[in-house]
SERO-4910 file (N, C-alpha, C, O; in steps of 0.05 Angstrom, whole numbers):
BEGIN
 pado doro    nc1    nc2    nc3   cac1   cac2   cac3    cc1    cc2    cc3    oc1    oc2    oc3
  Met    A   2295   1630   2124   2272   1656   2127   2246   1646   2112   2244   1630   2094
  Ile    A   2226   1663   2125   2199   1652   2110   2183   1681   2107   2182   1696   2127
  Val    A   2170   1687   2084   2168   1710   2079   2133   1713   2069   2124   1705   2047
  Lys    A   2120   1724   2086   2098   1716   2078   2082   1745   2075   2080   1759   2095
  Arg    A   2069   1755   2051   2067   1782   2037   2029   1779   2018   2020   1763   2002
  Asp    A   2021   1796   2028   1996   1806   2019   2003   1831   1997   2026   1841   1995
  Leu    A   1979   1838   1983   1983   1862   1967   1991   1886   1979   2008   1900   1966
  Ile    A   1984   1895   1998   2003   1913   2015   2028   1913   2032   2041   1931   2043
  Gly    A   2030   1885   2029   2059   1877   2053   2074   1852   2058   2071   1837   2038
  Ile    A   2085   1843   2073   2096   1819   2078   2104   1822   2112   2111   1841   2125
  Leu    A   2101   1796   2119   2106   1782   2142   2134   1767   2146   2136   1744   2138
  Val    A   2156   1780   2160   2177   1763   2160   2185   1754   2187   2183   1766   2208
  Leu    A   2196   1732   2184   2214   1718   2203   2234   1725   2206   2247   1723   2185
  Ile    A   2250   1736   2230   2268   1750   2221   2298   1732   2234   2297   1731   2259
  Ser    A   2312   1725   2227   2349   1716   2233   2352   1731   2253   2346   1755   2251
  Pro    A   2362   1720   2279   2375   1723   2293   2408   1743   2285   2419   1762   2297
  Leu    A   2416   1729   2260   2440   1750   2253   2435   1783   2244   2451   1801   2240
  Leu    A   2404   1781   2244   2401   1811   2236   2398   1837   2249   2399   1860   2242
  Leu    A   2393   1822   2277   2380   1839   2306   2400   1850   2313   2395   1871   2325
  Gly    A   2430   1842   2308   2442   1857   2326   2446   1885   2332   2444   1902   2315
  Gly    A   2453   1890   2361   2455   1915   2359   2425   1923   2360   2425   1947   2359
  Cys    A   2400   1914   2363   2375   1927   2359   2361   1912   2379   2370   1890   2386
  Ala    A   2346   1920   2386   2327   1907   2409   2306   1881   2399   2294   1884   2377
  Pro    A   2303   1861   2412   2284   1838   2394   2265   1843   2408   2263   1846   2432
  Ala    A   2240   1844   2378   2212   1846   2384   2197   1835   2396   2202   1812   2392
  Gln    A   2174   1835   2413   2159   1817   2424   2158   1796   2427   2162   1782   2447
  Thr    A   2149   1791   2398   2147   1760   2388   2174   1761   2360   2186   1780   2350
  Pro    A   2177   1726   2356   2194   1730   2327   2180   1736   2311   2193   1754   2301
  Leu    A   2162   1734   2299   2145   1750   2285   2140   1774   2275   2116   1779   2278
  Val    A   2154   1794   2263   2147   1819   2263   2140   1830   2235   2145   1820   2213
  Thr    A   2131   1848   2242   2106   1860   2223   2126   1885   2213   2137   1901   2229
  Ile    A   2129   1888   2174   2139   1908   2165   2124   1921   2141   2113   1910   2122
  Ala    A   2126   1948   2147   2124   1959   2119   2102   1989   2132   2090   1989   2154
  Pro    A   2102   2008   2115   2091   2035   2114   2066   2026   2117   2060   2003   2110
  Ser    A   2044   2049   2133   2022   2042   2135   2013   2072   2133   2029   2090   2132
  Gly    A   1985   2076   2132   1969   2106   2118   1973   2111   2093   1985   2098   2076
  Pro    A   1959   2135   2090   1951   2131   2056   1972   2137   2041   1968   2131   2018
  Thr    A   1999   2149   2046   2024   2151   2032   2038   2136   2029   2057   2136   2013
  Ala    A   2029   2115   2045   2045   2086   2033   2042   2069   1999   2021   2069   1987
  Thr    A   2065   2057   1990   2061   2053   1963   2079   2028   1968   2098   2026   1983
  Val    A   2065   2003   1949   2090   1983   1949   2092   1970   1923   2076   1970   1905
  Ala    A   2122   1957   1924   2118   1937   1886   2103   1919   1893   2101   1907   1915
  Val    A   2094   1918   1879   2072   1885   1879   2097   1868   1852   2098   1879   1831
  Ser    A   2110   1848   1855   2115   1831   1839   2100   1803   1835   2087   1793   1853
  Pro    A   2102   1789   1808   2085   1766   1810   2096   1743   1831   2119   1749   1838
  Pro    A   2087   1722   1841   2092   1711   1862   2117   1685   1856   2106   1668   1842
  Pro    A   2142   1679   1861   2154   1654   1856   2133   1629   1845   2109   1631   1848
  Pro    A   2144   1610   1834   2131   1584   1823   2121   1576   1846   2098   1565   1846
  Thr    A   2132   1579   1864   2126   1555   1892   2103   1567   1910   2097   1554   1930
  Ala    A   2090   1592   1903   2088   1604   1916   2048   1599   1921   2035   1598   1900
  Thr    A   2033   1597   1949   2011   1591   1947   1992   1616   1958   1999   1632   1976
  Ala    A   1972   1616   1946   1954   1634   1956   1924   1631   1977   1907   1613   1975
  Thr    A   1925   1649   1992   1907   1649   2017   1888   1673   2013   1896   1693   2001
  Pro    A   1858   1673   2025   1851   1698   2020   1864   1719   2047   1874   1708   2067
  Ser    A   1861   1742   2044   1872   1761   2060   1854   1789   2067   1850   1807   2050
  Pro    A   1844   1788   2090   1823   1809   2095   1834   1842   2080   1815   1858   2077
  Asn    A   1857   1850   2073   1869   1877   2060   1869   1875   2043   1873   1896   2030
  Ser    A   1865   1850   2027   1873   1844   1994   1867   1825   1984   1866   1809   2002
  Thr    A   1862   1813   1964   1861   1795   1945   1872   1761   1951   1859   1740   1947
  Ala    A   1902   1765   1963   1917   1745   1971   1934   1749   1989   1939   1770   2001
  Thr    A   1947   1718   1992   1970   1726   2011   1985   1705   2009   1978   1682   2014
  Leu    A   2014   1715   1999   2029   1696   1984   2048   1691   2012   2052   1708   2030
  Val    A   2059   1657   2010   2077   1642   2028   2098   1635   2011   2091   1619   1994
  Ser    A   2120   1640   2010   2145   1630   1995   2156   1607   2015   2149   1605   2039
  Glu    A   2173   1590   2003   2179   1571   2007   2203   1576   2029   2214   1598   2026
  Pro    A   2215   1557   2053   2240   1568   2066   2259   1562   2052   2259   1544   2035
  Thr    A   2279   1578   2061   2310   1571   2047   2328   1565   2078   2320   1575   2100
  Asp    A   2352   1548   2075   2361   1538   2096   2388   1550   2085   2406   1545   2101
  Thr    A   2396   1564   2064   2421   1574   2064   2414   1607   2055   2393   1613   2043
  Pro    A   2443   1632   2068   2432   1654   2063   2430   1653   2030   2430   1631   2019
  Thr    A   2429   1676   2016   2425   1685   1988   2457   1699   1990   2459   1718   2006
  Pro    A   2476   1691   1978   2502   1708   1970   2500   1730   1969   2480   1739   1958
  Val    A   2518   1748   1978   2515   1777   1962   2529   1779   1944   2553   1775   1946
  Ala    A   2520   1786   1921   2535   1801   1888   2560   1813   1898   2567   1822   1920
  Arg    A   2572   1810   1869   2607   1821   1879   2597   1859   1879   2605   1877   1894
  Asp    A   2583   1860   1864   2564   1887   1857   2547   1901   1869   2540   1924   1861
  Ala    A   2538   1888   1889   2518   1890   1907   2526   1917   1929   2549   1915   1937
  Tyr    A   2512   1939   1938   2512   1954   1953   2517   1943   1978   2500   1927   1984
  Val    A   2542   1948   1999   2544   1951   2024   2553   1975   2033   2566   1991   2019
  Ala    A   2542   1979   2063   2541   1999   2072   2568   2012   2091   2566   2011   2115
  Asp    A   2589   2023   2080   2614   2030   2088   2608   2054   2122   2604   2079   2121
  Pro    A   2608   2032   2151   2612   2053   2162   2631   2081   2170   2628   2102   2181
  Ala    A   2649   2069   2159   2679   2089   2165   2674   2113   2149   2677   2136   2157
  Ala    A   2665   2104   2123   2656   2134   2099   2642   2146   2111   2651   2169   2114
  Leu    A   2607   2138   2131   2593   2146   2145   2601   2175   2169   2595   2198   2173
  Ala    A   2615   2159   2178   2638   2172   2198   2653   2196   2191   2663   2212   2207
  Val    A   2653   2198   2161   2667   2232   2156   2650   2236   2131   2658   2240   2108
  Phe    A   2619   2234   2143   2612   2240   2115   2610   2276   2115   2613   2286   2138
  Ser    A   2607   2290   2101   2597   2311   2096   2576   2330   2090   2577   2340   2067
  Tyr    A   2554   2337   2110   2531   2344   2115   2531   2374   2099   2510   2387   2102
  Asp    A   2542   2381   2089   2555   2407   2076   2518   2412   2057   2512   2397   2038
  Gly    A   2504   2426   2064   2479   2440   2041   2461   2432   2053   2441   2447   2052
  Trp    A   2458   2410   2068   2428   2395   2065   2422   2406   2087   2434   2420   2102
  Gln    A   2395   2396   2087   2374   2412   2106   2368   2386   2138   2375   2363   2144
  Thr    A   2347   2411   2154   2350   2389   2181   2319   2392   2184   2304   2411   2178
  Tyr    A   2316   2368   2195   2284   2366   2205   2292   2355   2231   2310   2340   2237
  Thr    A   2270   2370   2251   2274   2377   2281   2246   2358   2288   2224   2362   2279
  Asn    A   2254   2343   2301   2228   2334   2322   2220   2348   2349   2226   2331   2366
  Ala    A   2213   2361   2357   2222   2374   2379   2201   2365   2397   2206   2374   2419
  Ala    A   2179   2349   2397   2161   2328   2418   2174   2306   2420   2172   2293   2440
  Tyr    A   2187   2301   2400   2210   2267   2413   2243   2278   2414   2262   2264   2422
  Gly    A   2244   2298   2406   2276   2310   2422   2298   2291   2398   2317   2278   2408
  Phe    A   2295   2291   2372   2312   2288   2351   2311   2306   2331   2295   2324   2330
  Glu    A   2334   2299   2309   2338   2318   2287   2350   2298   2264   2355   2275   2271
  Leu    A   2353   2303   2251   2365   2290   2222   2368   2310   2198   2354   2330   2193
  Arg    A   2393   2295   2181   2395   2315   2159   2394   2302   2141   2406   2280   2140
  Tyr    A   2377   2314   2115   2373   2309   2092   2378   2320   2062   2375   2345   2061
  Pro    A   2385   2307   2038   2402   2334   2026   2378   2355   2016   2356   2357   2027
  Ala    A   2388   2372   1995   2378   2394   1999   2348   2394   1980   2329   2409   1984
  Ala    A   2351   2372   1958   2332   2367   1935   2311   2361   1947   2289   2366   1938
  Trp    A   2316   2343   1976   2291   2328   1981   2269   2341   1999   2272   2366   2002
  Ile    A   2249   2331   2010   2225   2335   2023   2218   2323   2051   2209   2300   2048
  Ala    A   2218   2330   2073   2203   2314   2093   2185   2315   2101   2182   2336   2113
  Arg    A   2156   2295   2103   2135   2300   2109   2126   2284   2129   2126   2259   2126
  Glu    A   2117   2294   2152   2107   2283   2175   2082   2268   2167   2072   2270   2145
  Val    A   2075   2254   2184   2040   2245   2174   2030   2261   2204   2037   2260   2228
  Thr    A   2007   2279   2185   1994   2297   2204   1963   2293   2196   1953   2315   2199
  Asn    A   1950   2281   2190   1929   2278   2184   1920   2255   2212   1926   2231   2214
  Pro    A   1911   2266   2225   1893   2256   2254   1881   2229   2243   1879   2211   2259
  Gly    A   1873   2225   2222   1862   2186   2215   1885   2167   2207   1884   2144   2198
  Asp    A   1903   2179   2211   1931   2162   2199   1935   2152   2227   1931   2163   2248
  Thr    A   1947   2121   2220   1948   2106   2253   1982   2116   2255   1995   2107   2274
  Met    A   1996   2137   2232   2019   2135   2238   2015   2169   2246   2033   2186   2247
  Tyr    A   2000   2171   2250   1992   2202   2264   2013   2214   2278   2014   2204   2301
  Arg    A   2034   2236   2274   2052   2252   2289   2074   2225   2301   2081   2221   2324
  His    A   2078   2212   2283   2098   2176   2293   2107   2170   2266   2113   2147   2261
  Arg    A   2110   2189   2248   2133   2184   2222   2134   2210   2208   2115   2225   2207
  Val    A   2160   2213   2196   2166   2228   2174   2179   2203   2153   2190   2182   2157
  Thr    A   2170   2217   2128   2175   2206   2100   2198   2226   2080   2193   2250   2074
  Leu    A   2218   2214   2074   2237   2229   2062   2238   2223   2038   2246   2200   2035
  Met    A   2233   2237   2014   2238   2223   1985   2257   2251   1965   2267   2270   1977
  Asn    A   2258   2249   1943   2265   2266   1931   2241   2272   1907   2234   2254   1892
  Pro    A   2235   2289   1905   2214   2290   1882   2215   2294   1855   2196   2302   1841
  Ala    A   2244   2287   1847   2250   2274   1822   2250   2251   1818   2257   2241   1796
  Asn    A   2242   2238   1837   2250   2205   1834   2228   2193   1857   2238   2176   1871
  Pro    A   2200   2199   1861   2173   2188   1887   2175   2163   1887   2166   2151   1906
  Ala    A   2185   2148   1868   2180   2122   1882   2200   2104   1905   2197   2083   1916
  Ile    A   2221   2126   1906   2234   2117   1932   2231   2135   1958   2238   2159   1958
  Lys    A   2220   2123   1978   2218   2131   2001   2237   2134   2030   2241   2111   2036
  Leu    A   2244   2142   2040   2249   2131   2069   2237   2142   2087   2234   2166   2094
  His    A   2227   2115   2096   2207   2125   2121   2218   2116   2157   2225   2094   2165
  Ile    A   2217   2147   2177   2227   2138   2204   2210   2136   2219   2203   2156   2232
  Ala    A   2198   2113   2223   2171   2122   2248   2187   2114   2276   2206   2098   2278
  Phe    A   2176   2127   2295   2182   2127   2324   2163   2135   2338   2143   2145   2328
  Lys    A   2166   2133   2370   2159   2142   2391   2177   2139   2421   2201   2133   2423
  Asp    A   2160   2144   2439   2172   2147   2458   2176   2126   2473   2153   2117   2477
  Ala    A   2199   2106   2489   2207   2079   2494   2176   2082   2516   2164   2061   2514
  Ala    A   2166   2094   2528   2146   2089   2555   2113   2088   2531   2093   2076   2539
  Glu    A   2113   2101   2505   2084   2094   2496   2078   2061   2488   2095   2047   2478
  Asp    A   2047   2051   2495   2050   2030   2479   2033   2028   2453   2011   2018   2453
  Arg    A   2050   2040   2429   2048   2036   2401   2061   2023   2385   2086   2020   2388
  Gln    A   2045   2013   2361   2062   1999   2346   2065   2021   2325   2047   2035   2314
  Ile    A   2092   2019   2321   2100   2033   2289   2114   2015   2283   2134   2026   2273
  Thr    A   2116   1993   2282   2129   1974   2259   2103   1972   2234   2083   1985   2241
  Pro    A   2101   1962   2213   2093   1970   2199   2077   1936   2186   2082   1915   2198
  Thr    A   2063   1936   2166   2052   1913   2156   2068   1896   2130   2064   1872   2125
  Gly    A   2079   1906   2123   2091   1902   2089   2109   1920   2076   2103   1944   2078
  Ile    A   2130   1914   2063   2136   1929   2040   2149   1913   2010   2167   1922   1996
  Gly    A   2136   1891   2005   2134   1881   1986   2155   1856   1982   2175   1853   1996
  Ser    A   2150   1841   1961   2160   1803   1960   2188   1805   1958   2196   1824   1945
  Gly    A   2209   1786   1970   2231   1784   1962   2240   1766   1985   2228   1754   2003
  Glu    A   2279   1772   1973   2294   1760   2012   2308   1777   2014   2325   1787   1998
  Leu    A   2303   1783   2037   2331   1797   2059   2357   1793   2056   2361   1769   2055
  Val    A   2375   1803   2054   2403   1795   2046   2414   1818   2067   2403   1840   2065
  Ala    A   2432   1815   2085   2448   1827   2101   2467   1848   2084   2482   1846   2064
  Arg    A   2460   1865   2098   2492   1896   2074   2490   1906   2090   2471   1922   2091
  Gly    A   2513   1904   2123   2529   1920   2134   2512   1932   2153   2492   1921   2161
  Ser    A   2521   1956   2159   2513   1963   2178   2515   1999   2179   2535   2006   2166
  Val    A   2505   2017   2188   2499   2042   2191   2504   2041   2229   2500   2024   2246
  Pro    A   2519   2077   2231   2522   2079   2260   2490   2103   2263   2482   2120   2248
  Leu    A   2478   2092   2292   2454   2106   2297   2457   2117   2323   2459   2100   2341
  Leu    A   2457   2146   2329   2465   2154   2358   2480   2132   2372   2472   2118   2390
  Gly    A   2507   2132   2358   2531   2123   2377   2536   2087   2369   2559   2077   2366
  Gln    A   2505   2071   2366   2509   2042   2363   2507   2038   2337   2494   2054   2324
  Pro    A   2522   2013   2321   2525   2005   2290   2491   1992   2298   2482   1984   2319
  Leu    A   2474   1995   2268   2447   1993   2259   2455   1970   2240   2473   1976   2224
  Pro    A   2446   1950   2239   2445   1926   2215   2420   1932   2187   2396   1936   2188
  Arg    A   2431   1930   2174   2420   1934   2148   2410   1912   2137   2423   1892   2140
  Ala    A   2390   1910   2123   2381   1882   2100   2376   1896   2076   2367   1919   2079
  Ala    A   2380   1887   2045   2364   1893   2019   2345   1875   2026   2345   1856   2042
  Leu    A   2324   1885   2008   2310   1861   1991   2308   1865   1966   2306   1883   1950
  Val    A   2310   1831   1969   2326   1827   1938   2308   1809   1924   2304   1786   1931
  Thr    A   2297   1821   1900   2273   1805   1882   2283   1802   1850   2273   1823   1839
  Glu    A   2294   1791   1835   2299   1786   1811   2324   1800   1803   2330   1814   1783
  Gly    A   2338   1790   1829   2368   1805   1832   2376   1834   1839   2398   1845   1839
  Lys    A   2349   1844   1844   2351   1867   1849   2347   1889   1867   2323   1893   1867
  Asp    A   2358   1903   1882   2351   1912   1908   2314   1934   1903   2308   1950   1885
  Val    A   2302   1927   1922   2277   1939   1915   2272   1952   1947   2254   1969   1947
  Gly    A   2284   1947   1976   2282   1956   1987   2291   1955   2015   2281   1935   2025
  Val    A   2309   1969   2035   2322   1965   2046   2311   1962   2080   2295   1981   2081
  Val    A   2310   1952   2102   2307   1949   2118   2323   1957   2146   2334   1935   2146
  Tyr    A   2331   1966   2165   2358   1965   2186   2340   1959   2208   2316   1966   2211
  Cys    A   2354   1945   2224   2356   1930   2245   2328   1899   2245   2312   1891   2262
  Gly    A   2332   1891   2220   2318   1870   2218   2284   1876   2212   2267   1858   2216
  Ser    A   2278   1896   2207   2259   1900   2203   2249   1907   2230   2225   1913   2229
  Gly    A   2259   1907   2251   2246   1905   2281   2250   1930   2285   2262   1945   2269
  Glu    A   2237   1940   2318   2234   1968   2327   2279   1968   2333   2293   1950   2339
  Val    A   2286   2001   2328   2311   2009   2345   2301   2025   2364   2285   2043   2363
  His    A   2317   2014   2384   2319   2019   2415   2349   2039   2419   2373   2032   2418
  Arg    A   2339   2063   2425   2361   2086   2430   2350   2100   2455   2331   2115   2453
  Gly    A   2363   2095   2481   2344   2111   2505   2313   2105   2501   2298   2085   2498
  His    A   2310   2134   2502   2282   2139   2507   2272   2144   2482   2252   2158   2481
  Leu    A   2281   2135   2457   2273   2144   2428   2267   2108   2416   2282   2089   2419
  Val    A   2246   2109   2406   2247   2071   2387   2238   2086   2358   2224   2105   2351
  Phe    A   2255   2067   2344   2250   2075   2312   2239   2048   2292   2245   2026   2300
  Trp    A   2231   2050   2278   2227   2038   2255   2243   2055   2221   2239   2077   2211
  Ile    A   2261   2036   2213   2263   2050   2188   2266   2036   2167   2280   2016   2169
  Gly    A   2253   2041   2139   2255   2038   2124   2255   2043   2096   2242   2062   2087
  Leu    A   2269   2029   2082   2273   2052   2047   2252   2035   2032   2255   2011   2033
  Glu    A   2235   2043   2019   2207   2036   2008   2222   2044   1970   2232   2065   1961
  Tyr    A   2218   2021   1959   2219   2024   1927   2191   2012   1909   2182   1989   1905
  Ala    A   2184   2034   1902   2153   2026   1889   2153   2022   1859   2133   2019   1845
  Gly    A   2185   2024   1846   2185   2010   1818   2177   1977   1814   2169   1963   1832
  Ser    A   2182   1971   1789   2184   1940   1784   2203   1925   1785   2218   1931   1767
  Pro    A   2209   1910   1795   2236   1892   1794   2239   1882   1764   2262   1880   1755
  Phe    A   2223   1878   1752   2215   1869   1719   2231   1883   1702   2250   1875   1688
  Thr    A   2217   1917   1705   2223   1935   1680   2235   1953   1697   2241   1970   1681
  Asp    A   2241   1960   1714   2258   1984   1730   2284   1981   1743   2286   1959   1755
  Pro    A   2304   1996   1745   2330   1992   1746   2344   1976   1782   2367   1966   1786
  Gly    A   2314   1979   1808   2316   1980   1824   2334   1998   1842   2351   2010   1829
  Leu    A   2334   2002   1865   2360   2023   1887   2377   2023   1880   2388   2001   1879
  Ser    A   2391   2047   1870   2420   2045   1862   2430   2049   1886   2418   2054   1907
  Ala    A   2461   2046   1879   2486   2057   1911   2482   2076   1916   2481   2084   1939
  Glu    A   2478   2092   1893   2482   2129   1913   2452   2129   1919   2448   2147   1936
  Val    A   2428   2116   1914   2408   2110   1932   2404   2117   1960   2394   2134   1974
  Gln    A   2421   2086   1961   2426   2073   1994   2438   2090   1999   2429   2101   2019
  Ala    A   2460   2102   1988   2487   2108   1998   2467   2130   2016   2466   2129   2040
  Thr    A   2452   2151   2000   2444   2175   2015   2421   2164   2039   2420   2174   2061
  Ala    A   2407   2147   2033   2393   2135   2050   2411   2135   2081   2405   2151   2099
  Asp    A   2427   2121   2083   2442   2107   2100   2448   2130   2117   2445   2128   2142
  Ala    A   2459   2160   2102   2472   2184   2112   2460   2192   2123   2470   2205   2142
  Ile    A   2424   2190   2119   2401   2199   2128   2401   2196   2162   2400   2211   2182
  Val    A   2403   2175   2158   2397   2151   2178   2419   2151   2210   2416   2149   2234
  Ala    A   2445   2155   2186   2469   2161   2213   2465   2187   2218   2470   2192   2242
  Ser    A   2457   2210   2203   2454   2241   2220   2435   2236   2240   2436   2256   2255
  Val    A   2419   2222   2248   2398   2226   2276   2414   2229   2289   2436   2218   2287
  Gln    A   2403   2250   2316   2424   2261   2335   2398   2272   2347   2381   2285   2336
  Ala    A   2400   2261   2385   2382   2266   2401   2386   2300   2411   2405   2309   2422
  Thr    A   2365   2311   2405   2362   2331   2413   2354   2347   2453   2358   2369   2464
  Ala    A   2344   2328   2459   2335   2320   2486   2336   2296   2498   2334   2274   2488
  Gly    A   2339   2304   2529   2336   2272   2545   2317   2257   2550   2321   2236   2562
***
């Protein structure tokens, strides 16, 4: 896998193994990461093998050496459990409803949901961000569009690291593969559907869990936070045909 990243994001060459249950992107090179003024990224020092070239949006672009062997999953690493999500209780959770696109989802009572409402933002009316105000370094971004819309919802980067397959979650009746972004042995992000678009009927999604902490001094994404994000994703329901 090749990871290309600048100070606001990375480009990831997605392995076919991560695309199960997802619609393939139009080209094999997929851009990932939140866009707009609310997005933040975790910036880590480049690995010793990285090389730098100018980028129009930052001071450097980092390219890591490809690897032919997958990164093994640590024994204590969080892996999604679809069976647990199938019986998950959403008692006390709030509901976010998007009438324009015909879907809704659940999120914890202590969290907030913020839609992009700034007309100057490229994700205007096409992304909702969910977060716990007590831990603003962690955000779950869900971008969306209608399948008939000619609009890009896959962003441009989420940070540096290696994508490691970590199970799947159910989304609108189909399994959705998920992968952790691992840096310094810590989970510093999660992308769903190999960071590509997720097609479910007339709805198209891009989903990613962002972590703005440092992999060198901060603990990374806990299993509890990842399980909560998975439950939110699994709660998505269509409200209109």
